[in-house]
N, C-alpha and C positions, 0 to 999 in steps of 0.2 A: 254833780255827779259822780259820787259815790251812790247819797243816793239815791237817785236812777238804775245804778250800775244794785242796791240792791230787788230792788221794786223785783227783777228780770231773773234773781239771780244769775246773775251770774262778774265778771272781774270786768272795774269801768273799765279799766283795756276795753274790751270787746267792743262797748262802745264806738272804740273808731275805727272797728272792721271795715273793711269798702270791699271785702268778698261776700259780696253774696246771697251766696245760695245758705256760708253763717251766718247773714244776718236773720238774714225764712227761719236756717234754723231754731237762733236765739228766739225771735219774737214766738212760736208756735206755739213754744215750752212756755209762753207770760197769758197769766190768766184776765182775762174778761169780762168786767162784773162792771154791771152805772149801780148801785146801793152799798156801795160798802163803808160804811165812816170815817173819816182817819186815821182813827181809834186803832180799827178793825187792821188798815190797810200796815199799821204802823207794828200789828203784832205776824200777819203774815212777811214783812220781812223780815224783821226779830226772826221770823221760825226758820227762812231758807236761811239764813248767817247760818242761824245752827245747824240743819242743813248738811251748807255750803262747810261749812269749819269742819265738822265730822265728818266731811269725807279729803280735803285735803287730807289732816290727822291721820287717812286711814290710805290716802300717798306716799308719805312718809313715813310712814310705820310698814307700809308695805316694801319697801325701797330697799 
C-alpha cells in the first residue's frame, strides 16, 4: 500500500478513503501514461516523496 501511496502522491490512509469526492480529487492528480519503464516509475515515485516530505516540513515549521 505504501508503494501505491507513493505512486499517487498521497498518504496510505487515503487509499482507504470512502468519501467519493476525496477519491476523485486524488485520482484527478494521478498521471496517466503507458510508456514508462519500471525505473522511470521509481524515479517519479522518489520525486513525489521528496515533494511530499518538503510540503510536510513546511507545514510543521509554520506551526
